[in-house]
C-alpha positions as CSV (number, residue, x, y, z in Angstrom):
1,M,80.2,110.5,66.2
2,F,77.6,111.9,69.2
3,D,76.5,114.9,67.6
4,V,75.5,112.8,64.9
5,I,73.5,110.1,66.8
6,L,72.6,112.4,70.3
7,A,69.9,114.1,68.5
8,P,66.9,114.6,70.2
9,D,64.8,112.7,67.7
10,I,67.2,109.7,67.4
11,N,66.7,106.4,69.5
12,I,69.5,105.2,70.4
13,I,69.5,101.5,71.4
14,W,73.0,100.7,73.0
15,R,74.3,97.4,72.6
16,P,78.3,97.1,73.7
17,L,80.2,93.7,72.6
18,G,82.2,91.8,75.0
19,G,85.2,89.4,74.4
20,W,86.1,89.2,70.6
21,N,82.6,88.6,69.7
22,G,81.8,91.1,67.0
23,R,85.8,91.7,66.3
24,S,88.4,89.9,64.2
25,P,89.5,86.7,66.4
26,P,93.2,86.9,67.9
27,D,94.4,84.4,65.0
28,R,93.0,86.9,62.0
29,V,94.2,89.8,64.4
30,V,98.1,89.0,63.8
31,Y,97.5,89.9,60.0
32,K,94.7,92.4,60.2
33,L,96.2,94.2,63.1
34,P,99.2,96.5,61.4
35,I,96.7,97.6,58.8
36,V,94.0,98.9,61.1
37,R,96.7,100.7,63.2
38,Q,98.0,102.1,60.1
39,D,94.5,103.4,59.1
40,V,93.9,104.7,62.6
41,A,96.9,106.5,62.6
42,R,95.6,108.2,59.2
43,W,92.7,108.9,61.1
44,C,94.0,110.6,64.2
45,R,96.4,112.8,62.0
46,R,93.5,114.2,60.4
47,L,91.7,114.6,63.3
48,D,94.5,116.0,65.0
49,I,94.0,113.3,67.7
50,T,97.5,111.9,69.7
51,F,97.6,108.2,68.9
52,M,99.3,105.5,70.7
53,P,97.7,102.0,70.2
54,P,96.7,99.7,73.2
55,P,98.0,96.3,73.6
56,T,97.1,93.9,71.2
57,E,95.6,91.6,73.9
58,T,93.0,94.4,75.1
59,E,90.1,92.7,75.7
60,P,87.0,94.8,75.8
61,T,84.6,92.9,78.2
62,N,85.1,95.3,81.5
63,A,84.8,98.3,79.2
64,A,81.5,97.2,77.6
65,L,80.2,96.3,81.5
66,G,81.4,99.8,82.2
67,S,79.5,101.2,79.4
68,L,76.0,99.7,80.6
69,L,76.5,101.4,84.0
70,A,77.3,104.9,82.1
71,E,74.4,104.6,80.3
72,R,71.8,103.7,83.4
73,V,73.3,106.5,85.1
74,G,73.6,109.1,82.0
75,R,77.1,109.7,81.5
76,L,77.4,107.0,78.2
77,P,79.0,109.6,75.8
78,E,81.5,110.8,78.6
79,Y,82.5,107.4,79.5
80,I,82.8,106.2,76.0
81,F,85.0,109.4,75.3
82,E,87.4,108.6,78.0
83,V,87.6,105.0,77.6
84,M,88.7,105.8,74.3
85,R,91.1,107.6,75.2
86,E,92.5,105.4,77.6
87,E,93.1,103.0,74.9
88,W,93.9,104.8,71.7
89,E,95.5,108.1,73.4
90,F,97.4,106.6,76.5
91,G,97.8,103.4,75.0
92,Q,96.4,101.2,77.8
93,N,94.8,98.0,78.0
94,I,90.9,98.6,78.6
95,G,90.8,95.2,79.8
96,L,92.3,96.1,83.4
97,I,90.6,97.6,86.1
98,E,93.1,100.8,86.4
99,P,92.5,102.3,83.0
100,L,88.7,102.0,83.4
101,M,88.4,103.5,86.6
102,R,90.4,106.8,85.4
103,A,88.1,107.1,82.7
104,A,84.9,106.5,84.8
105,K,86.6,109.4,87.3
106,R,87.2,111.4,84.4
107,A,83.6,110.9,83.2
108,G,82.2,111.5,86.6
109,I,81.3,107.5,87.4
110,D,81.5,106.6,90.8
111,S,84.5,103.9,91.2
112,D,82.7,101.7,93.6
113,S,79.9,101.4,91.2
114,L,82.2,100.6,88.1
115,Q,83.7,98.0,90.2
116,Q,80.2,96.4,90.9
117,A,79.3,97.0,87.4
118,L,82.7,94.5,86.4
119,T,81.2,91.6,88.4
120,D,77.1,92.1,87.5
121,E,75.6,88.6,86.5
122,I,73.1,90.8,84.7
123,G,75.3,92.9,82.3
124,I,77.2,89.9,82.1
125,A,74.0,88.4,80.6
126,K,72.9,90.9,78.4
127,L,76.7,91.6,76.7
128,Q,75.7,88.0,75.5
129,E,72.3,88.6,74.6
130,F,73.8,91.4,72.5
131,E,75.9,89.5,70.7
132,E,73.5,87.5,69.5
133,S,71.5,90.5,68.6
134,A,74.4,91.6,66.4
135,K,74.3,88.6,64.5
136,T,70.9,88.8,64.0
137,D,71.0,92.2,62.8
138,G,73.8,91.8,60.8
139,A,76.5,93.4,62.9
140,F,80.4,92.3,62.0
141,G,82.3,95.0,63.9
142,V,82.2,98.2,65.9
143,P,81.0,100.7,66.1
144,T,78.1,99.4,64.0
145,F,75.0,101.7,63.8
146,I,71.6,100.1,62.1
147,V,68.8,102.2,60.9
148,G,66.2,99.9,60.1
149,K,67.8,97.4,57.4
150,E,70.7,100.1,56.9
151,V,73.9,98.9,58.3
152,F,76.9,101.8,59.0
153,W,80.1,100.0,60.0
154,G,83.2,102.0,61.4
155,N,84.0,105.5,62.2
156,D,84.3,106.2,58.7
157,R,80.8,105.5,57.9
158,L,79.5,107.9,60.4
159,D,78.9,110.8,57.5
160,F,76.7,108.2,55.7
161,L,74.4,107.5,58.4
162,A,74.3,111.0,59.0
163,E,73.1,111.6,55.4
164,H,70.9,108.6,55.8
165,I,69.3,110.1,59.0
166,A,69.0,113.6,57.3
167,S,67.2,111.6,54.3
168,L,64.7,110.1,56.5
169,R,63.8,113.8,58.5
170,A,63.3,114.9,54.9
171,G,60.6,111.9,54.2
172,F,63.2,110.5,51.5
């Protein structure tokens, strides 16, 4: 993902979502989750990645707050990679502090700073603001990438995102 979006001529505006905002609510997850996990397992096999699903009650607000810190200290790609490992490779609940602390340490982020970020009122307010922006911009899930009026949702749309960026660079 980052090879597509971190090119020097790309300006990423990071807007993480917390809670169930931008995700299927728990009552819908009951029906959707088995299918989603099948799909994720297929992707993991294709990419030769270990797959251990996280608990269904995983709530990403703390991970999102940590990502705001990671962005501020210049460690966002590393943090996201390590948090996703905790969640999908190790099957951990990234709503809990311990998995985030392990991920942050591997990403080179100070644990005291992460602890403070998890209760930062400004960060919490930003997540609420990002939820409103997501609705306005047409985002309905994560990850979503928006380039102009084009919306790319899901990791399986990254090839389309890369093609769109290439066409913009070529002037089409």
